[in-house]
N, CA, C and O atoms as a printed pandas DataFrame, in Angstrom:
     atom_number atom_name residue_name chain_id  residue_number  x_coord  y_coord  z_coord
0              1         N          MET        A               1   42.032  -37.327  -51.207
1              2        CA          MET        A               1   40.614  -37.590  -51.297
2              3         C          MET        A               1   40.127  -38.353  -50.065
3              4         O          MET        A               1   39.017  -38.130  -49.582
4              5         N          LYS        A               2   40.977  -39.262  -49.563
5              6        CA          LYS        A               2   40.623  -40.015  -48.378
6              7         C          LYS        A               2   40.456  -39.088  -47.173
7              8         O          LYS        A               2   39.546  -39.269  -46.363
8              9         N          ARG        A               3   41.317  -38.122  -47.065
9             10        CA          ARG        A               3   41.255  -37.175  -45.942
10            11         C          ARG        A               3   39.951  -36.376  -45.984
11            12         O          ARG        A               3   39.325  -36.157  -44.947
12            13         N          VAL        A               4   39.549  -35.949  -47.152
13            14        CA          VAL        A               4   38.316  -35.179  -47.291
14            15         C          VAL        A               4   37.132  -36.033  -46.842
15            16         O          VAL        A               4   36.253  -35.557  -46.124
16            17         N          PHE        A               5   37.115  -37.294  -47.267
17            18        CA          PHE        A               5   36.035  -38.192  -46.882
18            19         C          PHE        A               5   36.014  -38.398  -45.368
19            20         O          PHE        A               5   34.945  -38.376  -44.759
20            21         N          ILE        A               6   37.162  -38.596  -44.766
21            22        CA          ILE        A               6   37.252  -38.806  -43.316
22            23         C          ILE        A               6   36.805  -37.547  -42.577
23            24         O          ILE        A               6   36.087  -37.641  -41.581
24            25         N          ILE        A               7   37.215  -36.386  -43.044
25            26        CA          ILE        A               7   36.818  -35.129  -42.411
26            27         C          ILE        A               7   35.307  -34.933  -42.513
27            28         O          ILE        A               7   34.669  -34.550  -41.533
28            29         N          LEU        A               8   34.727  -35.192  -43.691
29            30        CA          LEU        A               8   33.278  -35.061  -43.862
30            31         C          LEU        A               8   32.515  -36.054  -42.987
31            32         O          LEU        A               8   31.489  -35.707  -42.402
32            33         N          ALA        A               9   33.011  -37.283  -42.898
33            34        CA          ALA        A               9   32.370  -38.297  -42.062
34            35         C          ALA        A               9   32.425  -37.879  -40.590
35            36         O          ALA        A               9   31.432  -38.008  -39.874
36            37         N          ALA        A              10   33.572  -37.381  -40.137
37            38        CA          ALA        A              10   33.718  -36.938  -38.746
38            39         C          ALA        A              10   32.796  -35.757  -38.464
39            40         O          ALA        A              10   32.164  -35.702  -37.409
40            41         N          PHE        A              11   32.715  -34.822  -39.390
41            42        CA          PHE        A              11   31.840  -33.668  -39.225
42            43         C          PHE        A              11   30.374  -34.105  -39.143
43            44         O          PHE        A              11   29.618  -33.600  -38.314
44            45         N          GLY        A              12   29.981  -35.041  -40.004
45            46        CA          GLY        A              12   28.611  -35.556  -39.995
46            47         C          GLY        A              12   28.289  -36.257  -38.693
47            48         O          GLY        A              12   27.198  -36.077  -38.152
48            49         N          LEU        A              13   29.213  -37.053  -38.178
49            50        CA          LEU        A              13   29.018  -37.746  -36.915
50            51         C          LEU        A              13   28.899  -36.752  -35.763
51            52         O          LEU        A              13   28.048  -36.910  -34.888
52            53         N          PHE        A              14   29.748  -35.734  -35.765
53            54        CA          PHE        A              14   29.713  -34.700  -34.727
54            55         C          PHE        A              14   28.379  -33.954  -34.755
55            56         O          PHE        A              14   27.785  -33.710  -33.705
56            57         N          THR        A              15   27.911  -33.595  -35.937
57            58        CA          THR        A              15   26.648  -32.880  -36.098
58            59         C          THR        A              15   25.484  -33.732  -35.605
59            60         O          THR        A              15   24.598  -33.227  -34.916
60            61         N          PHE        A              16   25.475  -35.003  -35.947
61            62        CA          PHE        A              16   24.414  -35.914  -35.519
62            63         C          PHE        A              16   24.423  -36.070  -34.000
63            64         O          PHE        A              16   23.366  -36.041  -33.370
64            65         N          ALA        A              17   25.587  -36.232  -33.418
65            66        CA          ALA        A              17   25.700  -36.391  -31.960
66            67         C          ALA        A              17   25.235  -35.131  -31.242
67            68         O          ALA        A              17   24.569  -35.220  -30.211
68            69         N          THR        A              18   25.569  -33.981  -31.761
69            70        CA          THR        A              18   25.162  -32.723  -31.157
70            71         C          THR        A              18   23.647  -32.552  -31.232
71            72         O          THR        A              18   23.029  -32.118  -30.260
72            73         N          ALA        A              19   23.052  -32.880  -32.348
73            74        CA          ALA        A              19   21.610  -32.761  -32.513
74            75         C          ALA        A              19   20.881  -33.700  -31.564
75            76         O          ALA        A              19   19.865  -33.312  -30.987
76            77         N          ASN        A              20   21.365  -34.919  -31.385
77            78        CA          ASN        A              20   20.742  -35.865  -30.460
78            79         C          ASN        A              20   20.870  -35.401  -29.021
79            80         O          ASN        A              20   19.934  -35.557  -28.236
80            81         N          ALA        A              21   21.994  -34.843  -28.667
81            82        CA          ALA        A              21   22.218  -34.395  -27.296
82            83         C          ALA        A              21   21.254  -33.276  -26.921
83            84         O          ALA        A              21   20.889  -33.162  -25.751
84            85         N          GLN        A              22   20.839  -32.463  -27.852
85            86        CA          GLN        A              22   19.971  -31.335  -27.566
86            87         C          GLN        A              22   18.512  -31.742  -27.415
87            88         O          GLN        A              22   17.728  -30.973  -26.858
88            89         N          THR        A              23   18.118  -32.916  -27.887
89            90        CA          THR        A              23   16.723  -33.314  -27.799
90            91         C          THR        A              23   16.387  -34.017  -26.491
91            92         O          THR        A              23   15.206  -34.172  -26.178
92            93         N          GLU        A              24   17.366  -34.444  -25.725
93            94        CA          GLU        A              24   17.104  -35.114  -24.472
94            95         C          GLU        A              24   16.893  -34.070  -23.377
95            96         O          GLU        A              24   17.660  -33.112  -23.280
96            97         N          PRO        A              25   15.843  -34.251  -22.540
97            98        CA          PRO        A              25   15.593  -33.263  -21.488
98            99         C          PRO        A              25   16.680  -33.308  -20.418
99           100         O          PRO        A              25   17.221  -34.368  -20.103
100          101         N          THR        A              26   16.980  -32.152  -19.877
101          102        CA          THR        A              26   17.963  -32.078  -18.804
102          103         C          THR        A              26   17.287  -32.397  -17.483
103          104         O          THR        A              26   16.059  -32.451  -17.417
104          105         N          GLN        A              27   18.050  -32.604  -16.451
105          106        CA          GLN        A              27   17.495  -32.892  -15.135
106          107         C          GLN        A              27   16.634  -31.734  -14.651
107          108         O          GLN        A              27   15.599  -31.958  -14.022
108          109         N          THR        A              28   17.041  -30.508  -14.931
109          110        CA          THR        A              28   16.282  -29.333  -14.506
110          111         C          THR        A              28   14.909  -29.313  -15.157
111          112         O          THR        A              28   13.919  -29.018  -14.487
112          113         N          GLU        A              29   14.826  -29.619  -16.448
113          114        CA          GLU        A              29   13.538  -29.651  -17.133
114          115         C          GLU        A              29   12.637  -30.720  -16.534
115          116         O          GLU        A              29   11.439  -30.491  -16.365
116          117         N          ALA        A              30   13.183  -31.868  -16.215
117          118        CA          ALA        A              30   12.396  -32.935  -15.611
118          119         C          ALA        A              30   11.886  -32.508  -14.242
119          120         O          ALA        A              30   10.741  -32.801  -13.900
120          121         N          ASP        A              31   12.710  -31.821  -13.447
121          122        CA          ASP        A              31   12.299  -31.343  -12.133
122          123         C          ASP        A              31   11.181  -30.323  -12.250
123          124         O          ASP        A              31   10.245  -30.341  -11.450
124          125         N          THR        A              32   11.258  -29.432  -13.232
125          126        CA          THR        A              32   10.230  -28.421  -13.446
126          127         C          THR        A              32    8.904  -29.087  -13.775
127          128         O          THR        A              32    7.863  -28.684  -13.256
128          129         N          THR        A              33    8.931  -30.092  -14.622
129          130        CA          THR        A              33    7.717  -30.804  -14.982
130          131         C          THR        A              33    7.110  -31.459  -13.747
131          132         O          THR        A              33    5.893  -31.430  -13.563
132          133         N          MET        A              34    7.944  -32.045  -12.908
133          134        CA          MET        A              34    7.462  -32.689  -11.716
134          135         C          MET        A              34    6.788  -31.686  -10.784
135          136         O          MET        A              34    5.750  -31.992  -10.198
136          137         N          THR        A              35    7.354  -30.517  -10.643
137          138        CA          THR        A              35    6.792  -29.489   -9.785
138          139         C          THR        A              35    5.420  -29.062  -10.284
139          140         O          THR        A              35    4.511  -28.864   -9.479
140          141         N          GLN        A              36    5.250  -28.914  -11.597
141          142        CA          GLN        A              36    3.983  -28.472  -12.154
142          143         C          GLN        A              36    2.878  -29.499  -11.909
143          144         O          GLN        A              36    1.707  -29.126  -11.832
144          145         N          GLU        A              37    3.219  -30.771  -11.785
145          146        CA          GLU        A              37    2.216  -31.803  -11.549
146          147         C          GLU        A              37    1.619  -31.701  -10.150
147          148         O          GLU        A              37    0.583  -32.309   -9.883
148          149         N          ASN        A              38    2.243  -30.955   -9.261
149          150        CA          ASN        A              38    1.776  -30.812   -7.894
150          151         C          ASN        A              38    0.991  -29.517   -7.691
151          152         O          ASN        A              38    0.963  -28.968   -6.589
152          153         N          LYS        A              39    0.368  -29.044   -8.737
153          154        CA          LYS        A              39   -0.395  -27.792   -8.707
154          155         C          LYS        A              39   -1.865  -28.144   -8.912
155          156         O          LYS        A              39   -2.244  -28.688   -9.950
156          157         N          THR        A              40   -2.699  -27.824   -7.899
157          158        CA          THR        A              40   -4.105  -28.193   -7.939
158          159         C          THR        A              40   -4.975  -26.950   -7.835
159          160         O          THR        A              40   -4.808  -26.140   -6.923
160          161         N          GLU        A              41   -5.903  -26.805   -8.772
161          162        CA          GLU        A              41   -6.804  -25.651   -8.713
162          163         C          GLU        A              41   -7.813  -25.851   -7.588
163          164         O          GLU        A              41   -8.388  -26.930   -7.446
164          165         N          ILE        A              42   -8.023  -24.808   -6.792
165          166        CA          ILE        A              42   -8.972  -24.839   -5.688
166          167         C          ILE        A              42   -9.808  -23.564   -5.716
167          168         O          ILE        A              42   -9.520  -22.641   -6.478
168          169         N          GLN        A              43  -10.833  -23.520   -4.891
169          170        CA          GLN        A              43  -11.661  -22.326   -4.749
170          171         C          GLN        A              43  -11.020  -21.406   -3.711
171          172         O          GLN        A              43  -10.315  -21.869   -2.815
172          173         N          PHE        A              44  -11.266  -20.111   -3.836
173          174        CA          PHE        A              44  -10.724  -19.151   -2.868
174          175         C          PHE        A              44  -11.150  -19.525   -1.449
175          176         O          PHE        A              44  -10.367  -19.399   -0.508
176          177         N          SER        A              45  -12.384  -19.981   -1.300
177          178        CA          SER        A              45  -12.909  -20.339    0.027
178          179         C          SER        A              45  -12.190  -21.541    0.643
179          180         O          SER        A              45  -12.292  -21.773    1.847
180          181         N          GLU        A              46  -11.461  -22.308   -0.181
181          182        CA          GLU        A              46  -10.710  -23.464    0.322
182          183         C          GLU        A              46   -9.317  -23.092    0.828
183          184         O          GLU        A              46   -8.616  -23.931    1.392
184          185         N          LEU        A              47   -8.920  -21.842    0.629
185          186        CA          LEU        A              47   -7.623  -21.393    1.129
186          187         C          LEU        A              47   -7.617  -21.404    2.654
187          188         O          LEU        A              47   -8.653  -21.168    3.276
188          189         N          PRO        A              48   -6.462  -21.677    3.266
189          190        CA          PRO        A              48   -6.380  -21.547    4.717
190          191         C          PRO        A              48   -6.757  -20.123    5.132
191          192         O          PRO        A              48   -6.540  -19.167    4.388
192          193         N          GLU        A              49   -7.313  -20.006    6.309
193          194        CA          GLU        A              49   -7.759  -18.697    6.820
194          195         C          GLU        A              49   -6.628  -17.663    6.782
195          196         O          GLU        A              49   -6.855  -16.506    6.425
196          197         N          ALA        A              50   -5.407  -18.083    7.150
197          198        CA          ALA        A              50   -4.264  -17.156    7.166
198          199         C          ALA        A              50   -3.966  -16.617    5.768
199          200         O          ALA        A              50   -3.596  -15.452    5.620
200          201         N          VAL        A              51   -4.125  -17.453    4.746
201          202        CA          VAL        A              51   -3.855  -17.014    3.369
202          203         C          VAL        A              51   -4.957  -16.070    2.902
203          204         O          VAL        A              51   -4.673  -15.057    2.262
204          205         N          GLN        A              52   -6.206  -16.388    3.212
205          206        CA          GLN        A              52   -7.302  -15.488    2.845
206          207         C          GLN        A              52   -7.106  -14.114    3.489
207          208         O          GLN        A              52   -7.280  -13.084    2.837
208          209         N          THR        A              53   -6.746  -14.108    4.761
209          210        CA          THR        A              53   -6.518  -12.848    5.468
210          211         C          THR        A              53   -5.322  -12.105    4.888
211          212         O          THR        A              53   -5.379  -10.891    4.690
212          213         N          GLY        A              54   -4.228  -12.835    4.614
213          214        CA          GLY        A              54   -3.043  -12.214    4.025
214          215         C          GLY        A              54   -3.353  -11.565    2.687
215          216         O          GLY        A              54   -2.879  -10.467    2.398
216          217         N          PHE        A              55   -4.156  -12.251    1.866
217          218        CA          PHE        A              55   -4.546  -11.683    0.570
218          219         C          PHE        A              55   -5.408  -10.446    0.768
219          220         O          PHE        A              55   -5.147   -9.406    0.163
220          221         N          GLN        A              56   -6.426  -10.545    1.605
221          222        CA          GLN        A              56   -7.353   -9.425    1.807
222          223         C          GLN        A              56   -6.663   -8.207    2.411
223          224         O          GLN        A              56   -7.063   -7.072    2.151
224          225         N          ASP        A              57   -5.633   -8.439    3.214
225          226        CA          ASP        A              57   -4.885   -7.332    3.822
226          227         C          ASP        A              57   -3.795   -6.771    2.909
227          228         O          ASP        A              57   -3.207   -5.733    3.212
228          229         N          SER        A              58   -3.523   -7.454    1.790
229          230        CA          SER        A              58   -2.474   -6.994    0.874
230          231         C          SER        A              58   -2.996   -5.856    0.002
231          232         O          SER        A              58   -4.186   -5.543    0.019
232          233         N          GLU        A              59   -2.100   -5.246   -0.754
233          234        CA          GLU        A              59   -2.507   -4.159   -1.650
234          235         C          GLU        A              59   -3.409   -4.644   -2.782
235          236         O          GLU        A              59   -3.999   -3.835   -3.498
236          237         N          TYR        A              60   -3.519   -5.988   -2.948
237          238        CA          TYR        A              60   -4.353   -6.565   -4.010
238          239         C          TYR        A              60   -5.681   -7.099   -3.472
239          240         O          TYR        A              60   -6.433   -7.742   -4.206
240          241         N          GLY        A              61   -5.966   -6.842   -2.229
241          242        CA          GLY        A              61   -7.153   -7.383   -1.584
242          243         C          GLY        A              61   -8.469   -7.017   -2.248
243          244         O          GLY        A              61   -9.445   -7.756   -2.123
244          245         N          GLN        A              62   -8.517   -5.897   -2.947
245          246        CA          GLN        A              62   -9.747   -5.464   -3.613
246          247         C          GLN        A              62   -9.808   -5.918   -5.078
247          248         O          GLN        A              62  -10.814   -5.705   -5.755
248          249         N          TRP        A              63   -8.728   -6.543   -5.562
249          250        CA          TRP        A              63   -8.705   -7.017   -6.942
250          251         C          TRP        A              63   -9.545   -8.293   -7.060
251          252         O          TRP        A              63   -9.742   -9.014   -6.082
252          253         N          GLU        A              64  -10.028   -8.554   -8.257
253          254        CA          GLU        A              64  -10.839   -9.738   -8.514
254          255         C          GLU        A              64   -9.928  -10.954   -8.729
255          256         O          GLU        A              64   -8.945  -10.877   -9.466
256          257         N          THR        A              65  -10.259  -12.066   -8.084
257          258        CA          THR        A              65   -9.471  -13.291   -8.262
258          259         C          THR        A              65  -10.031  -14.078   -9.441
259          260         O          THR        A              65  -11.246  -14.180   -9.612
260          261         N          SER        A              66   -9.124  -14.639  -10.261
261          262        CA          SER        A              66   -9.586  -15.458  -11.385
262          263         C          SER        A              66   -9.263  -16.930  -11.170
263          264         O          SER        A              66  -10.115  -17.781  -11.427
264          265         N          THR        A              67   -8.055  -17.258  -10.704
265          266        CA          THR        A              67   -7.714  -18.652  -10.411
266          267         C          THR        A              67   -6.923  -18.728   -9.117
267          268         O          THR        A              67   -6.185  -17.811   -8.757
268          269         N          VAL        A              68   -7.100  -19.849   -8.431
269          270        CA          VAL        A              68   -6.385  -20.109   -7.186
270          271         C          VAL        A              68   -5.848  -21.526   -7.260
271          272         O          VAL        A              68   -6.579  -22.462   -7.585
272          273         N          TYR        A              69   -4.550  -21.681   -6.954
273          274        CA          TYR        A              69   -3.918  -23.006   -6.974
274          275         C          TYR        A              69   -3.231  -23.278   -5.649
275          276         O          TYR        A              69   -2.664  -22.377   -5.030
276          277         N          GLU        A              70   -3.288  -24.530   -5.224
277          278        CA          GLU        A              70   -2.469  -25.006   -4.125
278          279         C          GLU        A              70   -1.263  -25.667   -4.768
279          280         O          GLU        A              70   -1.417  -26.581   -5.578
280          281         N          VAL        A              71   -0.069  -25.218   -4.422
281          282        CA          VAL        A              71    1.156  -25.706   -5.042
282          283         C          VAL        A              71    1.983  -26.420   -3.973
283          284         O          VAL        A              71    2.396  -25.815   -2.983
284          285         N          THR        A              72    2.218  -27.720   -4.189
285          286        CA          THR        A              72    2.999  -28.503   -3.239
286          287         C          THR        A              72    4.372  -28.776   -3.837
287          288         O          THR        A              72    4.488  -29.338   -4.926
288          289         N          THR        A              73    5.403  -28.373   -3.115
289          290        CA          THR        A              73    6.783  -28.605   -3.544
290          291         C          THR        A              73    7.543  -29.272   -2.409
291          292         O          THR        A              73    6.983  -29.536   -1.345
292          293         N          GLU        A              74    8.819  -29.541   -2.643
293          294        CA          GLU        A              74    9.650  -30.125   -1.598
294          295         C          GLU        A              74    9.796  -29.177   -0.414
295          296         O          GLU        A              74   10.008  -29.625    0.713
296          297         N          GLU        A              75    9.685  -27.875   -0.656
297          298        CA          GLU        A              75    9.812  -26.887    0.410
298          299         C          GLU        A              75    8.538  -26.753    1.233
299          300         O          GLU        A              75    8.576  -26.184    2.324
300          301         N          GLY        A              76    7.421  -27.256    0.744
301          302        CA          GLY        A              76    6.153  -27.152    1.458
302          303         C          GLY        A              76    5.028  -26.755    0.528
303          304         O          GLY        A              76    5.104  -26.960   -0.683
304          305         N          THR        A              77    3.989  -26.187    1.100
305          306        CA          THR        A              77    2.805  -25.798    0.335
306          307         C          THR        A              77    2.753  -24.279    0.207
307          308         O          THR        A              77    3.019  -23.546    1.159
308          309         N          ALA        A              78    2.405  -23.830   -0.988
309          310        CA          ALA        A              78    2.226  -22.406   -1.253
310          311         C          ALA        A              78    0.903  -22.257   -2.005
311          312         O          ALA        A              78    0.311  -23.242   -2.446
312          313         N          TYR        A              79    0.460  -21.034   -2.142
313          314        CA          TYR        A              79   -0.812  -20.763   -2.798
314          315         C          TYR        A              79   -0.620  -19.677   -3.849
315          316         O          TYR        A              79   -0.105  -18.597   -3.560
316          317         N          GLU        A              80   -1.044  -19.984   -5.074
317          318        CA          GLU        A              80   -0.909  -19.073   -6.209
318          319         C          GLU        A              80   -2.283  -18.497   -6.517
319          320         O          GLU        A              80   -3.233  -19.234   -6.781
320          321         N          ILE        A              81   -2.377  -17.185   -6.480
321          322        CA          ILE        A              81   -3.652  -16.510   -6.736
322          323         C          ILE        A              81   -3.452  -15.534   -7.891
323          324         O          ILE        A              81   -2.610  -14.640   -7.810
324          325         N          THR        A              82   -4.220  -15.701   -8.959
325          326        CA          THR        A              82   -4.170  -14.779  -10.089
326          327         C          THR        A              82   -5.286  -13.763   -9.901
327          328         O          THR        A              82   -6.449  -14.120   -9.715
328          329         N          VAL        A              83   -4.906  -12.479   -9.955
329          330        CA          VAL        A              83   -5.848  -11.392   -9.697
330          331         C          VAL        A              83   -5.810  -10.370  -10.831
331          332         O          VAL        A              83   -4.846  -10.293  -11.592
332          333         N          SER        A              84   -6.884   -9.589  -10.922
333          334        CA          SER        A              84   -6.967   -8.549  -11.948
334          335         C          SER        A              84   -7.750   -7.358  -11.399
335          336         O          SER        A              84   -8.697   -7.510  -10.627
336          337         N          ASP        A              85   -7.322   -6.170  -11.823
337          338        CA          ASP        A              85   -8.072   -4.965  -11.449
338          339         C          ASP        A              85   -8.810   -4.393  -12.657
339          340         O          ASP        A              85   -9.267   -3.251  -12.625
340          341         N          GLY        A              86   -8.924   -5.180  -13.711
341          342        CA          GLY        A              86   -9.611   -4.737  -14.925
342          343         C          GLY        A              86   -8.653   -4.343  -16.023
343          344         O          GLY        A              86   -8.925   -4.589  -17.198
344          345         N          SER        A              87   -7.526   -3.730  -15.664
345          346        CA          SER        A              87   -6.556   -3.321  -16.678
346          347         C          SER        A              87   -5.222   -4.050  -16.521
347          348         O          SER        A              87   -4.402   -4.054  -17.439
348          349         N          GLU        A              88   -5.009   -4.658  -15.372
349          350        CA          GLU        A              88   -3.735   -5.298  -15.080
350          351         C          GLU        A              88   -3.996   -6.648  -14.407
351          352         O          GLU        A              88   -4.923   -6.784  -13.609
352          353         N          GLU        A              89   -3.163   -7.648  -14.741
353          354        CA          GLU        A              89   -3.282   -8.967  -14.125
354          355         C          GLU        A              89   -1.972   -9.328  -13.447
355          356         O          GLU        A              89   -0.898   -9.054  -13.981
356          357         N          LYS        A              90   -2.056   -9.944  -12.269
357          358        CA          LYS        A              90   -0.864  -10.355  -11.530
358          359         C          LYS        A              90   -1.085  -11.750  -10.960
359          360         O          LYS        A              90   -2.215  -12.155  -10.688
360          361         N          THR        A              91    0.019  -12.475  -10.784
361          362        CA          THR        A              91   -0.009  -13.761  -10.108
362          363         C          THR        A              91    0.745  -13.608   -8.801
363          364         O          THR        A              91    1.919  -13.238   -8.785
364          365         N          LEU        A              92    0.063  -13.895   -7.712
365          366        CA          LEU        A              92    0.617  -13.720   -6.374
366          367         C          LEU        A              92    0.891  -15.082   -5.752
367          368         O          LEU        A              92    0.119  -16.020   -5.946
368          369         N          MET        A              93    1.983  -15.195   -5.009
369          370        CA          MET        A              93    2.318  -16.430   -4.287
370          371         C          MET        A              93    2.329  -16.136   -2.797
371          372         O          MET        A              93    3.016  -15.221   -2.342
372          373         N          PHE        A              94    1.570  -16.908   -2.044
373          374        CA          PHE        A              94    1.509  -16.781   -0.590
374          375         C          PHE        A              94    2.002  -18.073    0.043
375          376         O          PHE        A              94    1.757  -19.157   -0.486
376          377         N          ASP        A              95    2.695  -17.964    1.170
377          378        CA          ASP        A              95    3.064  -19.170    1.908
378          379         C          ASP        A              95    1.892  -19.552    2.822
379          380         O          ASP        A              95    0.872  -18.863    2.848
380          381         N          GLU        A              96    2.041  -20.638    3.563
381          382        CA          GLU        A              96    0.950  -21.151    4.399
382          383         C          GLU        A              96    0.543  -20.198    5.522
383          384         O          GLU        A              96   -0.569  -20.275    6.043
384          385         N          SER        A              97    1.457  -19.303    5.886
385          386        CA          SER        A              97    1.135  -18.364    6.968
386          387         C          SER        A              97    0.439  -17.105    6.447
387          388         O          SER        A              97    0.071  -16.231    7.233
388          389         N          GLY        A              98    0.256  -17.008    5.119
389          390        CA          GLY        A              98   -0.436  -15.861    4.536
390          391         C          GLY        A              98    0.477  -14.725    4.132
391          392         O          GLY        A              98    0.005  -13.626    3.842
392          393         N          THR        A              99    1.790  -14.972    4.107
393          394        CA          THR        A              99    2.749  -13.947    3.718
394          395         C          THR        A              99    2.912  -13.940    2.202
395          396         O          THR        A              99    3.138  -14.988    1.597
396          397         N          LEU        A             100    2.800  -12.771    1.590
397          398        CA          LEU        A             100    2.985  -12.623    0.150
398          399         C          LEU        A             100    4.468  -12.805   -0.157
399          400         O          LEU        A             100    5.307  -12.047    0.329
400          401         N          LYS        A             101    4.789  -13.829   -0.976
401          402        CA          LYS        A             101    6.178  -14.152   -1.295
402          403         C          LYS        A             101    6.613  -13.603   -2.645
403          404         O          LYS        A             101    7.730  -13.102   -2.774
404          405         N          GLU        A             102    5.765  -13.685   -3.639
405          406        CA          GLU        A             102    6.100  -13.263   -5.002
406          407         C          GLU        A             102    4.904  -12.582   -5.625
407          408         O          GLU        A             102    3.757  -12.799   -5.236
408          409         N          ASN        A             103    5.209  -11.754   -6.599
409          410        CA          ASN        A             103    4.134  -11.230   -7.416
410          411         C          ASN        A             103    4.687  -11.030   -8.810
411          412         O          ASN        A             103    5.664  -10.312   -9.020
412          413         N          GLU        A             104    4.023  -11.697   -9.778
413          414        CA          GLU        A             104    4.472  -11.668  -11.176
414          415         C          GLU        A             104    3.413  -10.993  -12.018
415          416         O          GLU        A             104    2.215  -11.121  -11.765
416          417         N          GLU        A             105    3.873  -10.273  -13.022
417          418        CA          GLU        A             105    2.933   -9.633  -13.939
418          419         C          GLU        A             105    2.656  -10.551  -15.088
419          420         O          GLU        A             105    1.884  -10.205  -15.983
């Protein structure tokens, strides 16, 4: 009977420790949160000239813009532009020189 009690107590302690370990944020989650805090909404007209030109010269240049963000990270500044053609929406990432880096649906 003592063994059963000890086994149940150990199992309960293990379960509690595992549950607590899962509720604490990891370093990666904290870094992601920090990155999101460096995102500022701006007007399209506030984009650097190179980014405006890069967007207008891209295949999405005729799409309507809905939001524009300046994103500052440890690697530098990038610009996130959300665009739509009426049936499809995409989020585009441009670097400071106006080069399209990413496009997400």
